[in-house]
TORLO-102791 format. One record per residue (C-alpha): residue number from 0; x, y, z. Coordinates in steps of 0.2 Angstrom, whole numbers, plus 5000, padded with zeros to 4 digits. Example, Ala and Ser with C-alpha at 12.3 -4.5 7.8 and 13.67 -1.06 7.14 Angstrom:
! residues 2
num px py pz
0 5062 4978 5039
1 5068 4995 5036
//
This chain:
! residues 904
num px py pz
0 5000 5000 5000
1 5005 5018 4998
2 5013 5026 5013
3 5008 5044 5018
4 5022 5056 5021
5 5023 5073 5030
6 5024 5082 5014
7 5006 5077 5010
8 4999 5085 5026
9 4990 5100 5019
10 4980 5089 5006
11 4975 5076 5019
12 4971 5090 5032
13 4958 5098 5020
14 4950 5081 5016
15 4949 5075 5034
16 4947 5092 5042
17 4931 5087 5051
18 4941 5074 5061
19 4953 5087 5065
20 4940 5098 5072
21 4933 5085 5084
22 4951 5081 5090
23 4956 5099 5094
24 4939 5105 5100
25 4943 5122 5093
26 4926 5126 5086
27 4929 5145 5083
28 4942 5157 5080
29 4945 5174 5088
30 4933 5183 5076
31 4919 5171 5078
32 4922 5162 5061
33 4922 5143 5064
34 4938 5133 5060
35 4929 5123 5047
36 4923 5138 5038
37 4941 5145 5038
38 4948 5129 5031
39 4935 5127 5017
40 4938 5144 5010
41 4949 5142 4994
42 4966 5151 4996
43 4962 5156 5014
44 4978 5163 5022
45 4975 5153 5038
46 4976 5136 5029
47 4994 5136 5028
48 4997 5140 5046
49 4985 5127 5052
50 4993 5112 5062
51 4983 5096 5066
52 4982 5089 5083
53 4997 5077 5084
54 4994 5071 5102
55 4985 5056 5095
56 4987 5037 5094
57 4979 5036 5076
58 4986 5038 5059
59 4981 5055 5050
60 4965 5048 5045
61 4960 5047 5063
62 4954 5029 5060
63 4968 5017 5060
64 4977 5015 5077
65 4996 5016 5079
66 5001 5000 5086
67 5020 5002 5085
68 5033 5016 5081
69 5050 5015 5074
70 5062 5030 5074
71 5078 5033 5064
72 5090 5046 5059
73 5102 5049 5044
74 5120 5047 5048
75 5137 5043 5040
76 5132 5025 5036
77 5116 5031 5028
78 5115 5021 5012
79 5118 5004 5019
80 5105 5007 5033
81 5093 5015 5021
82 5094 4999 5010
83 5090 4989 5026
84 5076 5000 5030
85 5069 4999 5013
86 5069 4980 5012
87 5063 4978 5030
88 5048 4990 5027
89 5044 4982 5011
90 5043 4965 5019
91 5032 4972 5033
92 5020 4978 5020
93 5020 4961 5012
94 5016 4954 5029
95 5000 4965 5029
96 5005 4979 5040
97 5001 4997 5036
98 5014 5010 5037
99 5015 5029 5038
100 5031 5040 5039
101 5033 5057 5047
102 5047 5066 5039
103 5061 5073 5050
104 5055 5091 5046
105 5040 5087 5056
106 5049 5082 5071
107 5054 5093 5085
108 5073 5090 5083
109 5072 5091 5064
110 5082 5075 5062
111 5072 5060 5067
112 5060 5051 5056
113 5046 5041 5064
114 5038 5026 5055
115 5021 5022 5062
116 5014 5004 5060
117 4996 4999 5060
118 4990 4980 5060
119 4973 4978 5051
120 4961 4965 5056
121 4967 4951 5045
122 4985 4952 5051
123 4979 4953 5070
124 4967 4938 5067
125 4980 4927 5058
126 4993 4930 5071
127 4981 4928 5086
128 4977 4911 5078
129 4996 4907 5077
130 5000 4913 5095
131 4984 4905 5102
132 4979 4921 5111
133 4964 4918 5122
134 4949 4929 5118
135 4931 4930 5125
136 4917 4919 5118
137 4904 4921 5133
138 4902 4933 5147
139 4906 4924 5164
140 4892 4919 5175
141 4903 4915 5190
142 4901 4928 5204
143 4917 4937 5210
144 4914 4932 5227
145 4903 4933 5243
146 4900 4948 5252
147 4913 4950 5266
148 4906 4955 5284
149 4910 4973 5288
150 4916 4977 5271
151 4912 4995 5273
152 4928 4996 5284
153 4939 4993 5269
154 4930 5006 5259
155 4943 5020 5261
156 4956 5008 5254
157 4946 5003 5238
158 4947 5010 5221
159 4932 5014 5210
160 4925 4998 5202
161 4929 5004 5184
162 4947 5005 5189
163 4948 4989 5198
164 4939 4979 5184
165 4941 4989 5168
166 4932 4976 5158
167 4919 4962 5161
168 4924 4944 5165
169 4923 4932 5151
170 4925 4914 5147
171 4939 4913 5135
172 4946 4902 5122
173 4961 4902 5110
174 4957 4912 5094
175 4953 4903 5079
176 4952 4913 5063
177 4940 4900 5055
178 4927 4902 5069
179 4926 4921 5071
180 4907 4920 5073
181 4910 4909 5089
182 4918 4924 5098
183 4911 4940 5105
184 4916 4951 5091
185 4906 4967 5092
186 4919 4979 5084
187 4934 4972 5075
188 4944 4988 5078
189 4943 4986 5097
190 4941 4967 5099
191 4960 4965 5102
192 4966 4977 5116
193 4981 4988 5113
194 4992 4978 5123
195 4988 4962 5113
196 4990 4972 5097
197 5007 4978 5101
198 5012 4961 5106
199 5007 4954 5089
200 5016 4968 5080
201 5032 4965 5090
202 5030 4947 5086
203 5030 4951 5067
204 5044 4964 5069
205 5055 4951 5077
206 5053 4939 5063
207 5052 4950 5048
208 5068 4948 5037
209 5077 4963 5029
210 5087 4954 5015
211 5082 4956 4997
212 5069 4945 4989
213 5077 4929 4982
214 5090 4927 4995
215 5089 4917 5011
216 5101 4925 5023
217 5092 4920 5039
218 5104 4930 5050
219 5096 4946 5043
220 5080 4945 5052
221 5071 4954 5066
222 5070 4972 5073
223 5082 4968 5087
224 5096 4965 5075
225 5091 4982 5066
226 5091 4991 5083
227 5108 4983 5088
228 5116 4989 5071
229 5109 5006 5072
230 5097 5005 5057
231 5083 5010 5069
232 5086 5020 5085
233 5070 5015 5095
234 5055 5004 5093
235 5041 5005 5105
236 5022 5005 5107
237 5013 5021 5111
238 5006 5027 5128
239 4987 5031 5125
240 4988 5048 5132
241 4998 5060 5143
242 4998 5055 5161
243 4992 5071 5168
244 4977 5073 5157
245 4964 5062 5147
246 4965 5060 5129
247 4954 5072 5119
248 4949 5058 5107
249 4934 5048 5115
250 4940 5032 5106
251 4956 5032 5116
252 4955 5023 5133
253 4966 5035 5143
254 4972 5021 5154
255 4988 5029 5157
256 4979 5044 5165
257 4969 5032 5176
258 4985 5023 5181
259 4994 5039 5186
260 4979 5046 5195
261 4974 5031 5205
262 4990 5021 5207
263 5006 5031 5203
264 5004 5046 5215
265 5011 5044 5232
266 4995 5050 5240
267 4987 5034 5235
268 4999 5024 5245
269 4985 5017 5256
270 4975 5012 5241
271 4974 4995 5234
272 4983 4992 5217
273 4972 4991 5201
274 4981 4975 5195
275 4968 4971 5182
276 4971 4988 5174
277 4990 4986 5176
278 4989 4969 5167
279 4978 4976 5153
280 4989 4991 5150
281 5007 4983 5153
282 5004 4964 5151
283 5004 4950 5163
284 5023 4950 5166
285 5023 4967 5174
286 5006 4964 5182
287 5013 4948 5191
288 5028 4959 5198
289 5016 4972 5206
290 5005 4958 5212
291 5019 4950 5221
292 5026 4966 5227
293 5009 4971 5234
294 5006 4954 5242
295 5024 4954 5250
296 5020 4971 5257
297 5004 4966 5264
298 5012 4951 5273
299 5026 4962 5279
300 5012 4972 5289
301 5010 4956 5300
302 5028 4953 5303
303 5031 4972 5306
304 5017 4972 5320
305 5025 4957 5328
306 5042 4964 5327
307 5035 4980 5335
308 5027 4970 5349
309 5044 4961 5352
310 5053 4978 5353
311 5040 4986 5364
312 5042 4971 5376
313 5061 4975 5377
314 5057 4993 5381
315 5044 4989 5394
316 5055 4976 5402
317 5069 4988 5403
318 5068 4990 5422
319 5067 4971 5425
320 5084 4968 5417
321 5094 4962 5432
322 5110 4959 5422
323 5111 4978 5416
324 5107 4984 5433
325 5122 4974 5440
326 5133 4981 5426
327 5128 4998 5430
328 5129 4997 5449
329 5145 5006 5455
330 5146 4993 5469
331 5146 4978 5456
332 5150 4984 5439
333 5161 4998 5446
334 5171 4986 5456
335 5175 4974 5442
336 5191 4977 5432
337 5191 4970 5415
338 5206 4964 5405
339 5212 4975 5391
340 5203 4972 5374
341 5218 4975 5364
342 5237 4975 5366
343 5247 4990 5372
344 5235 5003 5367
345 5220 4997 5377
346 5219 5001 5396
347 5211 4991 5410
348 5193 4996 5411
349 5179 4995 5423
350 5163 4985 5418
351 5151 4999 5422
352 5158 5009 5407
353 5147 4998 5396
354 5131 5002 5405
355 5123 5010 5391
356 5127 4997 5378
357 5120 4984 5390
358 5104 4993 5391
359 5103 4994 5372
360 5107 4976 5370
361 5092 4971 5381
362 5080 4980 5368
363 5084 4967 5355
364 5091 4953 5366
365 5077 4947 5377
366 5065 4933 5379
367 5053 4940 5365
368 5067 4938 5352
369 5066 4919 5353
370 5047 4920 5350
371 5050 4932 5336
372 5063 4921 5328
373 5052 4906 5328
374 5037 4917 5322
375 5047 4923 5307
376 5052 4905 5302
377 5033 4901 5301
378 5029 4918 5293
379 5040 4915 5279
380 5031 4898 5275
381 5014 4907 5276
382 5020 4920 5264
383 5027 4908 5251
384 5011 4897 5253
385 4998 4910 5252
386 5008 4918 5237
387 5006 4902 5228
388 4987 4903 5231
389 4987 4921 5226
390 4997 4917 5210
391 4985 4903 5206
392 4970 4914 5207
393 4979 4927 5196
394 4983 4913 5183
395 4965 4909 5182
396 4958 4927 5181
397 4972 4932 5168
398 4970 4917 5157
399 4987 4909 5161
400 4981 4892 5167
401 4986 4883 5151
402 5000 4896 5146
403 5016 4890 5139
404 5031 4901 5137
405 5029 4912 5122
406 5038 4908 5106
407 5046 4925 5107
408 5054 4921 5124
409 5060 4904 5118
410 5066 4911 5101
411 5085 4911 5097
412 5094 4927 5103
413 5100 4938 5088
414 5117 4938 5097
415 5118 4919 5097
416 5114 4919 5078
417 5128 4932 5075
418 5142 4925 5086
419 5139 4906 5082
420 5146 4903 5065
421 5145 4884 5065
422 5128 4877 5059
423 5120 4860 5060
424 5103 4852 5056
425 5089 4854 5068
426 5081 4837 5069
427 5064 4844 5072
428 5063 4859 5060
429 5075 4850 5047
430 5083 4867 5045
431 5101 4872 5047
432 5103 4883 5063
433 5118 4890 5072
434 5125 4880 5087
435 5139 4882 5100
436 5152 4868 5100
437 5155 4858 5116
438 5173 4864 5117
439 5168 4882 5115
440 5155 4879 5129
441 5167 4871 5141
442 5180 4885 5138
443 5167 4899 5141
444 5160 4890 5156
445 5177 4889 5164
446 5181 4907 5160
447 5164 4912 5167
448 5167 4902 5183
449 5184 4908 5186
450 5178 4926 5184
451 5164 4923 5196
452 5176 4915 5209
453 5188 4930 5207
454 5175 4943 5210
455 5168 4933 5225
456 5186 4931 5232
457 5188 4950 5229
458 5172 4953 5240
459 5179 4941 5254
460 5196 4951 5253
461 5187 4967 5255
462 5178 4960 5270
463 5194 4954 5277
464 5201 4971 5275
465 5186 4978 5284
466 5190 4966 5298
467 5208 4971 5299
468 5202 4989 5300
469 5191 4985 5315
470 5205 4976 5323
471 5217 4991 5320
472 5207 5006 5324
473 5199 4998 5340
474 5215 5001 5349
475 5214 5019 5343
476 5196 5022 5348
477 5200 5014 5365
478 5214 5025 5369
479 5205 5041 5363
480 5188 5037 5371
481 5195 5030 5388
482 5209 5043 5390
483 5204 5052 5406
484 5216 5067 5401
485 5205 5070 5385
486 5190 5081 5387
487 5177 5069 5378
488 5170 5060 5393
489 5153 5066 5389
490 5155 5057 5372
491 5164 5042 5380
492 5149 5039 5391
493 5138 5035 5376
494 5150 5029 5363
495 5161 5014 5368
496 5176 5008 5358
497 5166 4993 5352
498 5151 5004 5346
499 5163 5017 5337
500 5172 5003 5328
501 5156 4994 5323
502 5148 5010 5316
503 5163 5016 5306
504 5167 4999 5300
505 5149 4996 5294
506 5149 5013 5285
507 5165 5008 5276
508 5158 4991 5272
509 5142 4999 5265
510 5152 5010 5253
511 5163 4995 5248
512 5147 4985 5244
513 5140 4999 5233
514 5156 5001 5224
515 5158 4982 5221
516 5140 4981 5216
517 5142 4995 5203
518 5156 4985 5195
519 5149 4968 5196
520 5133 4972 5188
521 5142 4976 5172
522 5154 4961 5175
523 5139 4949 5177
524 5131 4955 5161
525 5148 4954 5152
526 5150 4936 5158
527 5133 4931 5153
528 5135 4939 5136
529 5152 4929 5134
530 5143 4913 5138
531 5131 4917 5123
532 5115 4909 5130
533 5104 4903 5116
534 5087 4910 5122
535 5081 4925 5131
536 5074 4914 5145
537 5091 4905 5147
538 5100 4922 5147
539 5089 4929 5161
540 5090 4914 5172
541 5109 4913 5170
542 5111 4932 5174
543 5099 4930 5189
544 5109 4916 5197
545 5126 4926 5195
546 5119 4942 5201
547 5110 4934 5216
548 5126 4924 5221
549 5136 4940 5220
550 5124 4951 5229
551 5122 4937 5243
552 5140 4937 5246
553 5142 4956 5244
554 5128 4961 5256
555 5127 4947 5269
556 5145 4942 5271
557 5149 4956 5284
558 5133 4951 5294
559 5139 4933 5294
560 5155 4938 5301
561 5148 4948 5315
562 5135 4935 5319
563 5145 4919 5318
564 5164 4923 5319
565 5167 4939 5329
566 5171 4935 5347
567 5171 4916 5344
568 5189 4913 5342
569 5197 4926 5354
570 5207 4915 5366
571 5210 4921 5383
572 5223 4933 5392
573 5240 4925 5389
574 5235 4915 5375
575 5226 4926 5363
576 5223 4922 5344
577 5229 4934 5331
578 5225 4937 5313
579 5240 4939 5301
580 5250 4936 5317
581 5249 4954 5323
582 5231 4959 5325
583 5222 4952 5340
584 5204 4945 5336
585 5190 4955 5342
586 5180 4952 5357
587 5162 4955 5360
588 5155 4967 5372
589 5150 4960 5389
590 5132 4962 5384
591 5135 4951 5368
592 5138 4953 5350
593 5120 4955 5345
594 5119 4974 5347
595 5134 4975 5335
596 5125 4963 5322
597 5110 4975 5324
598 5121 4990 5320
599 5128 4981 5305
600 5111 4976 5299
601 5103 4993 5301
602 5117 5003 5292
603 5118 4991 5277
604 5099 4988 5275
605 5093 5006 5278
606 5108 5013 5268
607 5104 5001 5253
608 5085 5006 5254
609 5089 5024 5255
610 5102 5024 5241
611 5090 5014 5230
612 5076 5026 5232
613 5087 5040 5228
614 5093 5032 5212
615 5075 5027 5207
616 5065 5042 5212
617 5075 5058 5217
618 5089 5058 5203
619 5076 5055 5189
620 5065 5067 5196
621 5078 5081 5197
622 5085 5076 5180
623 5068 5077 5171
624 5059 5090 5181
625 5064 5104 5169
626 5061 5095 5153
627 5044 5088 5159
628 5038 5105 5165
629 5044 5112 5148
630 5035 5098 5139
631 5018 5102 5148
632 5018 5120 5141
633 5021 5114 5123
634 5005 5115 5113
635 4999 5097 5108
636 4998 5102 5090
637 5017 5105 5090
638 5023 5089 5100
639 5016 5073 5094
640 5012 5058 5105
641 5027 5048 5097
642 5039 5062 5100
643 5033 5063 5118
644 5036 5044 5121
645 5052 5045 5111
646 5061 5056 5124
647 5056 5044 5138
648 5068 5031 5145
649 5068 5014 5137
650 5062 4999 5148
651 5074 4986 5144
652 5071 4967 5144
653 5080 4966 5161
654 5070 4980 5169
655 5060 4969 5180
656 5076 4959 5184
657 5083 4973 5194
658 5067 4976 5203
659 5065 4958 5209
660 5083 4958 5214
661 5081 4973 5225
662 5066 4965 5234
663 5074 4948 5236
664 5090 4955 5244
665 5078 4965 5256
666 5069 4948 5259
667 5085 4941 5264
668 5089 4955 5277
669 5072 4953 5285
670 5073 4934 5286
671 5091 4928 5288
672 5096 4941 5302
673 5079 4946 5309
674 5082 4939 5326
675 5095 4953 5329
676 5083 4967 5324
677 5064 4964 5326
678 5061 4981 5318
679 5068 4976 5301
680 5051 4971 5294
681 5044 4988 5299
682 5058 4997 5289
683 5055 4985 5275
684 5036 4989 5276
685 5039 5008 5275
686 5052 5006 5260
687 5040 4995 5250
688 5025 5006 5252
689 5036 5019 5244
690 5044 5007 5232
691 5027 5002 5225
692 5022 5020 5221
693 5040 5025 5215
694 5039 5010 5203
695 5022 5015 5197
696 5028 5033 5194
697 5042 5027 5184
698 5031 5016 5173
699 5018 5029 5170
700 5029 5044 5168
701 5047 5040 5165
702 5047 5024 5154
703 5041 5021 5136
704 5027 5009 5136
705 5034 4992 5136
706 5029 4978 5125
707 5016 4967 5133
708 5022 4950 5138
709 5015 4935 5147
710 5022 4927 5163
711 5012 4915 5174
712 5024 4916 5189
713 5039 4926 5196
714 5051 4913 5188
715 5067 4908 5195
716 5065 4920 5210
717 5052 4908 5217
718 5066 4895 5220
719 5078 4908 5227
720 5065 4914 5240
721 5062 4896 5245
722 5081 4893 5247
723 5082 4909 5257
724 5067 4904 5268
725 5075 4887 5273
726 5092 4895 5276
727 5084 4909 5287
728 5078 4895 5299
729 5096 4889 5301
730 5104 4907 5303
731 5091 4913 5316
732 5093 4897 5326
733 5112 4900 5326
734 5110 4918 5330
735 5099 4914 5345
736 5111 4901 5351
737 5129 4908 5348
738 5126 4927 5345
739 5113 4931 5358
740 5116 4929 5376
741 5099 4921 5379
742 5105 4903 5381
743 5119 4907 5394
744 5106 4917 5404
745 5094 4902 5403
746 5107 4890 5409
747 5112 4901 5423
748 5094 4904 5428
749 5088 4886 5429
750 5105 4877 5434
751 5116 4889 5443
752 5106 4904 5449
753 5099 4905 5467
754 5080 4906 5470
755 5077 4906 5451
756 5085 4923 5449
757 5097 4931 5438
758 5106 4939 5452
759 5125 4936 5451
760 5124 4931 5432
761 5137 4945 5427
762 5149 4939 5440
763 5146 4921 5435
764 5149 4924 5416
765 5166 4933 5419
766 5182 4922 5421
767 5197 4928 5432
768 5215 4931 5426
769 5230 4935 5437
770 5236 4952 5431
771 5254 4947 5435
772 5253 4933 5423
773 5249 4945 5408
774 5263 4944 5395
775 5273 4960 5392
776 5267 4961 5374
777 5249 4962 5380
778 5251 4974 5394
779 5245 4992 5392
780 5261 5003 5387
781 5256 5018 5397
782 5257 5008 5413
783 5239 5010 5417
784 5239 5002 5435
785 5229 5014 5445
786 5218 5000 5452
787 5232 4988 5456
788 5233 4992 5474
789 5214 4987 5476
790 5214 4972 5463
791 5227 4960 5457
792 5215 4951 5445
793 5206 4956 5429
794 5190 4948 5422
795 5186 4943 5404
796 5171 4935 5395
797 5172 4916 5396
798 5169 4901 5407
799 5187 4896 5412
800 5194 4890 5429
801 5203 4904 5439
802 5221 4905 5443
803 5227 4892 5456
804 5215 4879 5450
805 5222 4862 5445
806 5214 4865 5428
807 5219 4883 5427
808 5212 4893 5413
809 5204 4878 5405
810 5185 4878 5401
811 5174 4874 5416
812 5159 4862 5416
813 5147 4876 5414
814 5155 4880 5397
815 5151 4863 5391
816 5133 4863 5398
817 5130 4880 5389
818 5137 4873 5373
819 5126 4857 5374
820 5111 4869 5378
821 5115 4879 5362
822 5116 4864 5351
823 5100 4857 5359
824 5092 4873 5356
825 5097 4874 5337
826 5091 4856 5334
827 5075 4859 5343
828 5071 4876 5335
829 5075 4870 5318
830 5065 4854 5320
831 5050 4863 5327
832 5050 4877 5314
833 5053 4864 5299
834 5039 4853 5305
835 5027 4868 5307
836 5033 4874 5290
837 5030 4857 5281
838 5014 4855 5290
839 5008 4872 5285
840 5013 4869 5267
841 5004 4853 5267
842 4988 4860 5275
843 4987 4875 5263
844 4984 4869 5245
845 4994 4878 5231
846 4978 4881 5221
847 4962 4886 5231
848 4947 4874 5229
849 4936 4888 5222
850 4949 4891 5208
851 4950 4873 5204
852 4931 4872 5203
853 4931 4888 5191
854 4944 4880 5180
855 4934 4864 5178
856 4918 4874 5175
857 4926 4884 5162
858 4933 4869 5153
859 4917 4861 5154
860 4908 4876 5146
861 4921 4878 5133
862 4918 4859 5127
863 4899 4861 5128
864 4899 4877 5118
865 4911 4871 5105
866 4901 4855 5103
867 4885 4864 5101
868 4893 4876 5089
869 4900 4862 5078
870 4884 4853 5078
871 4874 4868 5073
872 4886 4872 5060
873 4886 4855 5052
874 4867 4856 5052
875 4867 4872 5043
876 4879 4866 5030
877 4869 4850 5027
878 4853 4860 5025
879 4861 4873 5014
880 4867 4859 5002
881 4849 4855 4997
882 4844 4873 4992
883 4848 4880 4975
884 4838 4895 4973
885 4847 4912 4978
886 4832 4917 4988
887 4833 4901 4998
888 4851 4904 5000
889 4848 4921 5007
890 4835 4914 5019
891 4847 4900 5024
892 4860 4913 5028
893 4849 4922 5040
894 4843 4906 5048
895 4862 4902 5050
896 4864 4918 5060
897 4849 4915 5070
898 4854 4897 5074
899 4871 4903 5079
900 4865 4917 5090
901 4853 4905 5099
902 4868 4893 5100
903 4879 4906 5108
//
């Protein structure tokens, strides 16, 4: 067909001027003469100045909808690219697509051409048949659900019905071009929604060749190849309107405006998400992501409430903490002299100097923490099981029950075709296709594995460097904060050397994490590209595993060190253990290492969330504020819909990958180490409430409209969540046993305490060492012996026999009792939580019984309607074969329509 260019605008404008009037709404001019009168006057001077309304999603005829837009510019390699474009566009027209080009003189930058593509009914019907796209054949008679008691309480959180359910529910069946009268086709122009239309057009673009007729160069195929070699600069479907105002054309849905108004604004943070509208506009893959994120946030509310209760219990039991009272008591804690925490630089110190940190530890290390750790192990299971049910419901409602991966997801990647020069016969298609030899695969795999191990080793080396920093600067902080000659005693009361070291080391570690994360994101993509995965799905799965493995080590390694290594291999005075032979290993605070793990977790988790929100919202907002404000004041007739979308950011194929990765890393923080910080789910809840609206804002205002694609679940992330959930039970059990001070306190209370009281626990938990036996290399170099006259011993945190005992400085029996109790606690907690997890998973079916019944009913109805349809169709054909007169044929045709209508 003939394509319309921008140079033919004036002729087209005069012919179609009535359509222009209806779009612009400018009925009269300043002198009272209507616009139509002014255009119809021959030779009128105003005709040349008239500009049509370009903020539309239709061709210039105002009838054919723009389903896809390609853009390109002329450059140095113009002839070769122009030849590719000519062949490609000719093949698109042979495929049945209709094209319309905007000349560069019509664009705002005066250098970009825009090729608009429309798919007519025949093309849509043919490819809907090929892709087996499900379309409605009967309106659903199944009610949405029963009325919920006190439903009015949720009214403030609800959205209008036309937003929540933008279209009625239908029974659907894969489209068949030969049975169009079986389906509910009222209007062929609107039967397929825009998201389905752009998916079909993208399917055609991805398979359309750009080689000359008669040649069979299969490598020269698809829009992705043309984008990669610069023939076209962008390819995207159009948004249906501006996000801040409705489209003027009544035939345009203005769904983008509805999404922004009811979903993307932060003031809607307490409202439910319009998932059906999201799915209708963006496709099922993006809809599934927001459904999962919303469900995860809802479940976080329960965990956040329980964590807040646990923290509140720690605050309310503040005054009942006998251990902290003993530490702070001048008669008890003030009389206990502690051994130096480092060599030479660290002085002897009094136990009551850690009074504040002991109170802080109690806020998170109390009896409620054990309950919360067990609760979170069960909560994770409930979250995953209920999500499976929610996912199954969405699969049914969104027609994904029988969905298989789309051909465009499983098709060969253009990069694979380009870089794999060897070809072999495909036994299924009987065609030659490129392949990667076994030798090349092994070499690439070895290089990939080596690179991954190198970067993980680099992370471990950075963590060791941070540990070395902690060991080196602790002495400096101890000498500064504890020096009585320095005038910082007010600060020293609130900041212990341990706290100062922990906070600064955590901040440094966070900076290192972000730097390594910046580099490894690019390294992971490079490694995956080097492996040359065959399909897009394989590419995404490989990248997912590499990125999560790296992020797991990067973000969690420092927390694992504090939780399971710090203070565990210290030794005792006279026999300390050293790192690199020079740096003495860190000791835990007398109140335990849990408060340091809390500090590490808060800094890394909160810092990551804060930085992520700045990257996602603040920086794009500041970068685009001026241009977006300027764009709002541009008249619509000067700035076309495709130009407005062209300046937006492209939503890449891996766009959702980074969104999932961010949330899964957060999921690890609130499950793996939640026993050390019960408020972590509360922080995650606040972040996710903001995250939903930030992501919604990005999709509606900052990104071009992505091509709609299907997905029935969250993919490989489901298995990663399951693995993290199982690991979280183990880590929390070990945190409660070895990082928390809970087990030693319980053993003392029930086995060694008097009258079932914690009185005397502090003295019991500290061992004795003779000061005179301290080696010269461990003694304070300043000769800090101001207390020697009153005490010849110092205390240290351990369970060892005192000097003079026949088993001097070896572990006491109480140490082994506590160790046995810790191991028993780990075994019992893990078994209890795992039994409950598996029982809950067994009790909660993955697919609700209601959904199963609906699926069975829909399949039954489809078979029944198809059977009746085929029977009646056969009857009509048999009866028509005996009628020869034209009049009879006409009556039989009307009878056919009547019978079919009765059948349907």
